[in-house]
C-alpha positions as a printed NumPy array, in Angstrom:
array([[ -8.738,  -8.091,  -0.811],
       [ -9.536,  -9.513,  -4.322],
       [-10.638,  -7.68 ,  -7.612],
       [-14.614,  -7.669,  -8.214],
       [-14.585,  -9.897, -11.264],
       [-11.986, -12.2  , -10.151],
       [-12.241, -13.363,  -6.633],
       [ -9.527, -14.173,  -4.495],
       [-10.29 , -18.109,  -4.082],
       [ -8.567, -21.262,  -4.726],
       [ -8.988, -21.727,  -8.523],
       [ -9.784, -25.036, -10.012],
       [ -6.599, -27.029, -11.432],
       [ -4.196, -24.875,  -9.065],
       [ -2.299, -26.355,  -5.973],
       [ -2.507, -23.159,  -3.705],
       [ -2.677, -22.101,  -0.031],
       [ -6.492, -22.496,   1.099],
       [ -5.867, -20.724,   4.52 ],
       [ -8.102, -17.55 ,   4.843],
       [ -4.826, -15.659,   5.422],
       [ -2.5  , -16.901,   3.034],
       [  1.413, -16.156,   2.468],
       [  2.329, -13.48 ,   0.249],
       [  3.298, -16.354,  -1.952],
       [ -0.311, -16.685,  -2.536],
       [ -0.898, -13.081,  -2.954],
       [  1.712, -12.9  ,  -5.733],
       [  0.168, -15.952,  -7.481],
       [ -3.139, -14.312,  -7.185],
       [ -2.006, -11.49 ,  -9.147],
       [ -0.261, -13.764, -11.831],
       [ -3.451, -15.476, -12.486],
       [ -5.38 , -12.187, -12.88 ],
       [ -2.915, -10.856, -15.358],
       [ -2.849, -14.379, -17.089],
       [ -6.774, -14.368, -17.43 ],
       [ -7.205, -11.09 , -18.596],
       [ -3.726, -10.858, -20.867],
       [ -2.597,  -7.937, -18.922],
       [  1.376,  -9.242, -19.299],
       [  1.12 ,  -8.1  , -22.993],
       [  0.754,  -4.45 , -22.093],
       [  3.389,  -4.586, -19.521],
       [  6.805,  -3.758, -20.383],
       [  9.074,  -5.854, -17.62 ],
       [ 12.654,  -5.185, -16.304],
       [ 12.411,  -1.58 , -17.673],
       [ 13.357,   1.6  , -15.409],
       [ 11.143,   4.644, -15.841],
       [ 14.075,   7.642, -15.57 ],
       [ 12.162,  10.578, -16.417],
       [  8.66 ,  11.915, -16.839],
       [  7.827,  15.066, -18.377],
       [  5.177,  17.229, -20.041],
       [  6.007,  17.49 , -23.791],
       [  5.931,  20.707, -25.168],
       [  2.246,  20.219, -27.328],
       [ -0.592,  22.159, -25.534],
       [ -4.268,  21.389, -25.596],
       [ -4.61 ,  25.402, -25.926],
       [ -6.212,  25.581, -22.309],
       [ -3.017,  24.878, -20.324],
       [ -3.445,  21.348, -20.698],
       [ -0.871,  18.77 , -21.784],
       [ -1.755,  16.248, -24.414],
       [  1.589,  14.471, -24.382],
       [  4.099,  13.237, -21.819],
       [  7.487,  12.217, -22.695],
       [  8.493,   9.25 , -20.798],
       [ 12.246,   8.173, -20.917],
       [ 13.424,   4.731, -19.667],
       [ 16.277,   2.089, -19.705],
       [ 15.807,  -1.35 , -20.446],
       [ 17.397,  -4.062, -18.428],
       [ 19.036,  -5.861, -21.104],
       [ 19.938,  -3.38 , -23.905],
       [ 20.977,  -0.616, -21.037],
       [ 20.09 ,   2.171, -23.207],
       [ 17.914,   5.008, -22.458],
       [ 15.   ,   5.842, -24.99 ],
       [ 11.925,   8.045, -25.075],
       [  8.522,   7.48 , -25.939],
       [  5.504,  10.196, -26.322],
       [  2.385,   8.947, -24.506],
       [ -1.196,  10.436, -24.087],
       [ -1.399,  10.251, -20.314],
       [  0.743,   9.082, -17.031],
       [ -0.627,   6.887, -14.074],
       [  2.06 ,   6.672, -11.456],
       [  1.798,   3.532,  -9.558],
       [  2.046,   3.45 ,  -6.071],
       [ 25.534,   4.315,   8.736],
       [ 27.489,   3.489,  11.385],
       [ 25.47 ,   0.903,  13.039],
       [ 27.28 ,  -2.498,  11.842],
       [ 24.209,  -4.79 ,  11.489],
       [ 21.985,  -4.999,   8.884],
       [ 19.381,  -2.553,   8.195],
       [ 16.382,  -3.524,   5.82 ],
       [ 12.745,  -2.564,   4.918],
       [  9.587,  -4.712,   5.447],
       [  9.07 ,  -4.442,   2.038],
       [ 12.246,  -6.706,   1.258],
       [ 10.985,  -9.499,   3.83 ],
       [ 10.396, -12.838,   2.354],
       [ 10.753, -15.749,   4.399],
       [ 11.947, -16.259,   7.933],
       [ 14.878, -18.791,   7.296],
       [ 17.697, -15.949,   6.846],
       [ 16.882, -14.782,  10.469],
       [ 17.457, -18.182,  11.958],
       [ 19.291, -17.643,  15.532],
       [ 19.68 , -13.812,  15.   ],
       [ 18.464, -10.998,  17.274],
       [ 16.189,  -8.963,  15.179],
       [ 14.902,  -5.486,  16.069],
       [ 11.36 ,  -4.369,  14.182],
       [ 10.456,  -0.835,  14.23 ],
       [  6.869,  -0.243,  13.688],
       [  3.341,  -1.641,  15.187],
       [  1.204,  -2.014,  12.323],
       [  0.421,  -4.881,   9.919],
       [  4.161,  -5.701,   8.832],
       [  5.415,  -5.578,  12.004],
       [  2.571,  -7.922,  13.577],
       [  2.877, -10.405,  10.802],
       [  6.782, -10.304,  10.286],
       [  7.099, -10.909,  14.128],
       [  4.921, -13.815,  14.344],
       [  6.362, -15.244,  11.045],
       [ 10.23 , -15.039,  12.27 ],
       [  9.727, -15.838,  16.052],
       [ 10.088, -19.813,  15.44 ],
       [ 13.471, -19.468,  13.901],
       [ 14.939, -16.268,  15.534],
       [ 17.256, -16.081,  18.48 ],
       [ 14.965, -13.167,  19.868],
       [ 12.727, -10.496,  18.374],
       [ 12.464,  -7.11 ,  19.718],
       [  9.415,  -4.836,  18.612],
       [ 10.017,  -0.861,  18.903],
       [  7.109,   1.258,  18.309],
       [  6.304,   5.075,  19.048],
       [  2.733,   3.717,  20.11 ],
       [  4.15 ,   1.853,  23.096],
       [  4.924,   3.921,  26.423],
       [  8.281,   5.13 ,  27.167],
       [  8.763,   2.526,  29.796],
       [  7.247,  -0.351,  27.949],
       [  8.799,  -3.873,  28.335],
       [  6.65 ,  -6.552,  27.762],
       [  7.048, -10.098,  26.792],
       [  4.175, -11.516,  24.191],
       [  2.124, -14.38 ,  25.864],
       [  2.909, -18.075,  24.164],
       [  6.269, -16.377,  23.267],
       [  9.791, -16.727,  25.137],
       [ 11.597, -14.798,  22.686],
       [  9.496, -11.813,  21.69 ],
       [  8.949,  -8.877,  23.482],
       [  7.283,  -5.141,  22.994],
       [  9.422,  -1.934,  23.408],
       [  9.23 ,   1.654,  23.501],
       [ 10.889,   3.128,  20.68 ],
       [ 14.957,   2.948,  19.954],
       [ 17.165,   5.826,  21.389],
       [ 20.243,   5.278,  19.941],
       [ 21.955,   2.572,  18.204],
       [ 25.953,   1.988,  18.994],
       [ 28.776,   0.911,  16.452],
       [ 29.237,  -2.419,  18.787],
       [ 25.712,  -3.386,  17.576],
       [ 24.052,  -2.406,  20.849],
       [ 20.452,  -0.903,  20.393],
       [ 19.259,   1.057,  23.547],
       [ 15.479,   1.675,  23.791],
       [ 13.407,   4.194,  25.792],
       [ 12.692,   2.236,  28.373],
       [ 16.465,   1.751,  29.303],
       [ 16.718,  -1.889,  27.843],
       [ 19.917,  -2.55 ,  25.529],
       [ 20.6  ,  -5.454,  23.465],
       [ 23.015,  -6.454,  20.543],
       [ 20.899,  -7.214,  17.562],
       [ 21.803,  -8.328,  14.173],
       [ 19.233,  -6.918,  12.33 ],
       [ 16.992,  -3.751,  12.25 ],
       [ 14.002,  -4.055,   9.93 ],
       [ 12.084,  -0.865,   9.348],
       [  8.267,  -1.695,   9.418],
       [  7.021,   2.051,   9.059],
       [  5.604,   2.328,   5.658],
       [  6.639,   4.43 ,   2.732],
       [  7.913,   7.875,   2.266],
       [  6.388,   9.16 ,  -1.255],
       [  9.297,   9.92 ,  -3.581],
       [  8.993,  10.27 ,  -7.538],
       [ 12.441,  11.66 ,  -8.773],
       [ 11.643,  10.753, -12.239],
       [  8.461,  13.147, -12.497],
       [  8.943,  16.509, -13.658],
       [  5.682,  19.088, -12.993],
       [  7.57 ,  22.098, -12.342],
       [  6.67 ,  22.147,  -8.743],
       [  2.525,  21.607,  -9.66 ],
       [  2.776,  18.151,  -7.837],
       [  5.042,  18.057,  -4.528],
       [  5.483,  15.982,  -1.501],
       [  5.267,  17.648,   1.913],
       [  5.567,  15.716,   5.051],
       [  4.537,  12.607,   2.831],
       [  1.609,  14.303,   1.376],
       [  1.336,  13.943,  -2.243],
       [ -0.263,  17.071,  -3.665],
       [ -2.501,  18.718,  -4.67 ],
       [ -4.273,  15.847,  -5.742],
       [ -8.309,  15.487,  -6.328],
       [ -9.708,  12.743,  -4.71 ],
       [ -5.944,  11.393,  -4.26 ],
       [ -5.598,  10.629,  -7.852],
       [ -6.033,  13.762, -10.326],
       [ -3.366,  16.656, -10.273],
       [ -5.588,  19.445, -11.036],
       [ -2.594,  21.403, -13.273],
       [ -2.524,  18.132, -15.626],
       [ -5.973,  16.669, -15.404],
       [ -7.014,  14.592, -16.938],
       [ -3.294,  13.35 , -18.389],
       [ -1.651,  12.862, -15.009],
       [ -3.128,  10.694, -12.164],
       [ -1.725,   8.452,  -9.2  ],
       [ -3.256,   5.011,  -8.328],
       [ -2.696,   3.418,  -4.569],
       [ -1.721,   6.982,  -2.821],
       [ -3.988,   6.307,  -0.332],
       [ -3.221,   3.824,   2.778],
       [ -4.779,   1.826,   5.683],
       [ -7.346,   0.338,   2.999],
       [ -8.451,  -2.806,   1.263],
       [ -5.394,  -2.296,  -1.637],
       [ -6.821,  -4.464,  -4.663],
       [-10.291,  -2.669,  -4.041],
       [ -8.983,   0.647,  -4.245],
       [ -6.681,  -0.087,  -7.256],
       [ -9.75 ,  -1.291,  -9.317],
       [-12.316,   1.617,  -8.547],
       [ -9.502,   3.99 ,  -9.18 ],
       [ -8.384,   2.693, -12.206],
       [-11.891,   2.457, -13.477],
       [-12.362,   5.943, -12.835],
       [ -9.086,   7.022, -14.595],
       [ -9.992,   4.919, -17.313],
       [-13.678,   6.482, -17.581],
       [-12.356,   9.82 , -17.521],
       [ -9.714,   9.351, -20.171],
       [-12.019,   7.723, -22.613],
       [-14.331,  10.727, -22.27 ],
       [-17.397,   8.926, -20.452],
       [-16.536,  10.736, -17.605],
       [-16.128,  14.227, -16.774],
       [-13.796,  15.932, -14.326],
       [-14.717,  19.369, -12.537],
       [-12.773,  22.233, -13.506],
       [ -9.404,  22.826, -12.193],
       [-10.772,  25.745, -10.206],
       [-13.479,  23.362,  -8.335],
       [-11.161,  20.419,  -8.073],
       [ -8.855,  22.999,  -6.159],
       [-11.611,  24.175,  -4.034],
       [-12.485,  20.597,  -2.886],
       [ -8.684,  20.334,  -2.159],
       [ -8.025,  23.114,   0.069],
       [-11.35 ,  22.566,   2.089],
       [-10.123,  18.778,   2.661],
       [ -6.769,  20.083,   3.764],
       [ -8.495,  22.674,   6.007],
       [-10.732,  20.094,   7.631],
       [ -7.729,  17.941,   8.514],
       [ -5.785,  20.623,  10.041],
       [ -8.691,  21.809,  12.115],
       [ -9.103,  18.379,  13.274],
       [ -5.248,  18.333,  14.068],
       [ -4.844,  15.738,  11.959],
       [ -0.628,  15.955,  10.622],
       [ -0.381,  16.291,   6.818],
       [  1.569,  13.106,   6.582],
       [ -1.743,  11.265,   7.32 ],
       [ -3.492,  13.291,   4.566],
       [ -3.99 ,   9.76 ,   2.597],
       [ -4.58 ,   7.704,   5.28 ],
       [ -8.154,   6.443,   5.149],
       [ -8.819,   3.945,   7.7  ],
       [-12.739,   3.96 ,   8.405],
       [-13.464,   6.602,   5.798],
       [-12.24 ,   4.34 ,   2.924],
       [-15.807,   2.843,   2.452],
       [-17.231,   6.335,   1.805],
       [-14.558,   6.992,  -0.407],
       [-14.9  ,   3.755,  -2.456],
       [-18.528,   4.221,  -2.845],
       [-17.809,   7.851,  -3.858],
       [-15.655,   6.348,  -6.73 ],
       [-18.068,   3.813,  -7.636],
       [-20.787,   6.357,  -8.03 ],
       [-18.574,   8.388, -10.393],
       [-17.803,   5.154, -12.468],
       [-21.486,   4.018, -12.407],
       [-20.694,   0.685, -10.943],
       [-22.229,  -0.68 ,  -7.536],
       [-20.401,   0.559,  -4.534],
       [-18.576,  -1.817,  -1.943],
       [-20.665,  -4.635,  -1.019],
       [-21.849,  -4.785,   2.778],
       [-19.822,  -8.433,   3.325],
       [-16.641,  -6.941,   2.142],
       [-16.938,  -4.009,   4.663],
       [-18.26 ,  -6.162,   7.502],
       [-15.183,  -8.599,   6.739],
       [-12.772,  -5.853,   6.515],
       [-13.749,  -4.228,  10.447],
       [-14.298,  -7.909,  11.878],
       [-10.539,  -9.012,  10.498],
       [ -8.93 ,  -5.867,  11.716],
       [-10.677,  -6.153,  14.956],
       [ -9.54 ,  -9.794,  15.171],
       [ -5.934,  -8.725,  14.207],
       [ -5.904,  -6.568,  17.296],
       [ -7.237,  -8.898,  19.656],
       [ -5.726, -12.139,  18.635],
       [ -2.712, -11.874,  16.774],
       [ -1.553, -14.968,  17.611],
       [ -4.541, -16.96 ,  16.001],
       [ -6.501, -14.528,  13.978],
       [ -5.297, -16.117,  10.797],
       [ -6.547, -19.723,  11.768],
       [ -9.762, -18.93 ,  13.528],
       [-12.756, -16.691,  12.457],
       [-16.427, -16.281,  13.426],
       [-17.925, -14.647,  10.057],
       [-18.613, -17.962,   8.199],
       [-22.087, -15.84 ,   7.085],
       [-20.223, -13.445,   5.34 ],
       [-17.96 , -15.719,   3.397],
       [-21.277, -17.312,   2.245],
       [-22.485, -14.   ,   1.071],
       [-19.161, -13.175,  -0.712],
       [-19.485, -16.457,  -2.751],
       [-23.1  , -15.559,  -3.698],
       [-21.93 , -12.666,  -5.292],
       [-18.842, -14.239,  -6.643],
       [-21.153, -16.533,  -8.706],
       [-22.411, -13.324, -10.454],
       [-19.518, -12.663, -12.292],
       [-17.487, -15.952, -11.926],
       [-17.796, -19.692, -12.736],
       [-16.531, -20.508,  -9.618]])
């Protein structure tokens, strides 16, 4: 999942987690190493909240925006300020217990001896359930993908169950599942992905969020109404995240520098409408517009072609697919056992081309 020119491997002089599937702390450390290597931190304004992004009144004469007004508040000063920029890239009740999102999960210890309900069945729910099962009293995973009568104890655990979806919750802390089972829970954790919400961004309706579809966006990145000065990174999901961010950012940088030319606004809109029509004809709900899955590699190669760089390496594609299959088939052991050593060897051969590791 590393960036092309900065492999996600153990670095000389660093005491790090050597496992193939390391902890989230190792991912943070990798990003910090990357920022240090390329002096990125000096270009980041930390502890600053963007309050409002709006088109400035300047125009390029063709309906395009030449400047964006950014209003922000710095944590220390707590004074709202504003600056002008040439372009903007947008980066990705009655129940008495605790509710939280998996985004805020860090370590298992706070859940010791607690009854925890996880809602979801994708990567976050799978990983967190296995992480806390050793300390929690009980772990119950509820998912729409399970049959209505599902109630399955997971092999290898005495305190981990799979359920159908939650039907209702009560003020006494009880949670009732569609399968009829009722438990008293301390925590409900939502492992349900994210809803796109850009309250700071003012586009006069040119960019909207409808059923979690952000649009219209050309290639999930550029707003035709404001291209190239308004773009988004990381909207798509079920992808290799860092590889996605890198290719999207390269394309945006190429367009903003004038090295790469976008199609006309009209041509971009035609392609977007065609894509929407194709998804609708296939019966795919609008909320899955940005879900790529297996099609991510075709998308990556298209971005790479625009940037004039090599497409996604064969070993990276195969490693992604085999890892996904192992997670599905062996959720308990996929982190510690794998059979793709030949792909790792191929990866290190590529790493040697642009790294001293």
